[in-house]
C-alpha positions in Angstrom: 0.0 0.0 0.0 1.1 3.5 -0.8 0.4 6.9 0.8 0.9 9.9 -1.4 0.4 13.5 -0.4 -0.3 16.4 -2.8 0.3 20.0 -1.7 -2.4 21.5 -4.0 -5.1 20.1 -6.2 -4.8 22.4 -9.2 -2.9 20.1 -11.5 -4.3 16.8 -10.3 -5.9 14.5 -13.0 -8.4 11.8 -12.8 -5.8 9.2 -13.7 -3.8 10.1 -10.6 -6.9 9.5 -8.4 -8.9 6.6 -9.7 -9.0 3.5 -7.6 -7.6 5.1 -4.5 -8.9 6.3 -1.2 -8.8 10.1 -1.0 -8.6 12.2 2.1 -9.2 15.9 1.5 -7.6 18.3 3.9 -8.3 22.0 4.3 -7.7 22.4 8.0 -8.1 26.2 7.8 -11.0 25.9 7.5 -13.3 24.2 5.2 -12.8 20.5 6.1 -12.9 21.4 9.8 -16.2 23.2 9.3 -17.6 20.3 7.3 -16.7 17.8 9.9 -18.1 19.9 12.7 -21.4 20.6 10.8 -21.9 16.8 10.2 -21.0 16.1 13.8 -23.7 18.6 14.9 -26.4 17.0 12.8 -26.4 18.6 9.4 -28.3 16.3 7.0 -26.0 16.9 4.0 -23.5 19.4 2.6 -23.2 20.2 -1.0 -19.7 21.5 -1.9 -19.6 23.9 -4.8 -16.5 25.7 -6.3 -18.1 29.0 -7.2 -20.1 31.2 -4.9 -22.6 32.2 -7.6 -23.3 28.6 -8.5 -23.8 27.8 -4.8 -26.4 30.6 -4.4 -28.2 29.3 -7.5 -28.3 25.7 -6.1 -29.6 27.0 -2.8 -32.3 29.1 -4.5 -33.4 26.0 -6.4 -33.4 23.8 -3.4 -35.3 26.2 -1.2 -35.1 25.1 2.4 -31.3 25.1 2.9 -28.4 27.2 4.3 -25.6 28.9 2.4 -22.0 28.8 3.7 -18.9 30.2 2.2 -16.0 32.6 2.1 -13.5 34.3 -0.1 -10.2 35.4 1.4 -11.4 34.3 4.8 -14.5 36.5 4.8 -18.1 35.4 4.6 -19.7 35.8 1.1 -22.4 38.5 1.0 -25.9 37.2 1.6 -24.7 33.8 2.9 -25.9 32.4 6.2 -22.4 31.3 7.4 -18.8 32.1 6.6 -16.2 29.3 6.9 -15.8 29.3 10.6 -16.4 25.9 12.2 -17.7 27.4 15.5 -20.6 28.8 13.6 -21.9 25.4 12.7 -23.7 24.7 16.0 -26.3 22.0 16.6 -28.9 24.7 17.0 -28.2 26.1 13.6 -27.5 23.1 11.4 -29.3 20.0 12.8 -31.3 18.4 10.1 -30.4 21.1 7.5 -28.9 21.0 4.0 -25.9 23.3 3.6 -24.6 24.5 0.2 -21.0 25.5 0.7 -18.4 27.3 -1.4 -15.0 28.2 0.1 -11.8 29.7 -1.3 -9.9 26.4 -1.4 -11.6 23.4 0.2 -14.7 22.8 -1.8 -12.8 23.0 -5.1 -10.4 20.4 -3.7 -13.3 18.1 -2.8 -14.8 18.3 -6.2 -11.4 17.6 -7.9 -11.0 14.2 -6.3 -14.5 12.8 -7.1 -12.9 10.2 -9.3 -11.5 8.5 -6.1 -13.6 6.1 -4.1 -14.1 6.6 -1.3 -13.5 10.2 -0.6 -13.2 11.1 3.1 -12.9 14.5 4.7 -10.0 15.0 7.1 -8.7 17.6 9.5 -6.8 17.8 12.7 -10.0 17.4 14.7 -10.6 13.9 13.3 -7.1 12.9 12.2 -7.0 9.5 13.9 -10.6 8.6 12.9 -10.1 9.5 9.2 -6.8 7.6 9.2 -8.5 4.5 10.5 -11.3 4.7 7.9 -8.8 5.1 5.1 -6.6 2.3 6.3 -9.6 -0.1 6.5 -10.2 0.3 2.8 -7.1 -1.6 1.8 -6.3 0.7 -1.1 -3.6 3.2 -1.8 -4.3 6.4 0.0 -4.1 9.9 -1.5 -4.0 12.9 1.0 -5.2 15.9 -1.0 -4.2 19.2 0.6 -6.3 22.1 -0.6 -3.5 24.6 -0.2 -4.2 28.3 -0.2 -5.2 29.9 -3.6 -3.1 27.5 -5.5 0.0 27.6 -3.3 1.5 25.2 -0.8 0.1 25.7 2.7 2.1 24.5 5.8 -1.0 24.0 7.9 -2.4 21.5 5.5 0.9 19.7 5.3 1.1 19.5 9.1 -2.4 18.0 9.2 -1.5 15.5 6.4 1.4 14.4 8.6 -0.9 13.8 11.5 -3.2 11.6 9.4 -0.3 9.8 7.7 1.3 9.0 11.0 -2.0 7.6 12.3 -2.3 5.4 9.1 1.2 4.1 9.8 0.1 3.2 13.3 -2.8 1.2 11.9 -0.9 -0.5 9.0 2.7 -0.6 10.0 5.3 0.1 7.3 3.9 1.3 4.0 5.4 3.0 1.0 5.4 6.8 1.2 6.2 9.6 -1.2 8.7 12.2 0.0 6.0 14.8 0.7 4.3 12.3 3.0 7.5 11.7 4.9 8.1 15.5 5.1 4.6 16.0 6.3 5.1 13.6 9.2 8.3 15.4 10.2 6.5 18.8 10.2 3.7 17.3 12.3 6.1 15.7 14.8 7.9 19.0 15.2 4.6 20.9 15.6 3.4 18.3 18.1 6.5 18.8 20.3 6.5 22.6 20.0 9.4 22.9 17.6 7.3 24.1 14.6 5.4 27.4 15.0 2.7 27.6 12.3 1.6 31.1 13.4 4.2 32.8 11.1 3.0 30.9 8.0 1.0 32.7 5.4 -2.5 31.3 5.7 -2.4 31.0 9.4 -1.2 34.6 9.9 -3.7 36.0 7.4 -6.6 34.4 9.4 -5.1 35.7 12.7 -4.9 39.2 11.2 -8.6 38.9 10.4 -9.3 38.1 14.0 -10.1 34.4 13.7 -8.2 33.3 16.8 -10.9 31.0 18.1 -11.0 29.2 14.7 -7.3 28.7 14.7 -7.3 27.2 18.2 -10.3 25.0 17.3 -8.9 23.8 14.0 -5.7 22.6 15.7 -7.4 20.7 18.5 -6.5 17.1 17.6 -8.9 14.2 17.7 -11.9 15.9 19.3 -14.3 13.9 17.2 -14.5 10.5 15.4 -16.9 11.8 12.7 -15.6 11.2 9.2 -17.8 12.7 6.4 -17.8 11.0 3.0 -18.2 12.6 -0.4 -20.4 10.6 -2.7 -22.5 11.6 -5.7 -21.9 15.3 -5.1 -23.0 15.2 -1.4 -21.2 15.1 1.9 -22.7 13.1 4.7 
């Protein structure tokens, strides 16, 4: 079995994905928000790349909620931004959510040729690793990145997931980026790697999302693992 990690999804092709288990990671903040919304009872989440398309789908569906951001800020007219703490039980239980974010929803749609497609973050790192390991297929960890660029926060999270997969399966074949991700995670875990100075993290801090940053790096606080199938997250 192999574990491969991709830093961004922009150039990924269907041939690189088919027949593998995919784990999509956008720790700051889309996959963290999706996991928390499902954990709090959302009926389903429909990820959409473009904000206008998301609004059109929501209008057609009627009784649903709109969530999304660009550059960290909530899209105008949407019910939610991309902050996981917004997705409380009181607001999302039993609801359909149409979501469009800067990076994460595009990454999810890009890997639809994989089967299954799981949603991963730091908050469910061990649980998603166990689900992926149980599939007995090669694993692809798809980092969303930040606007087409490498994002250290996603790589750190990929390392947490990959290390948990290794714990489940023992020695498996890894690409160099997966090995590097594990090293970054181990340094972060023991306090040697400070992510606060990295681009995406510092941008969200500057916007005042300190609670989100703390939440998104709270490891293994849920065992919920959403799965993307037929255009829907549950």
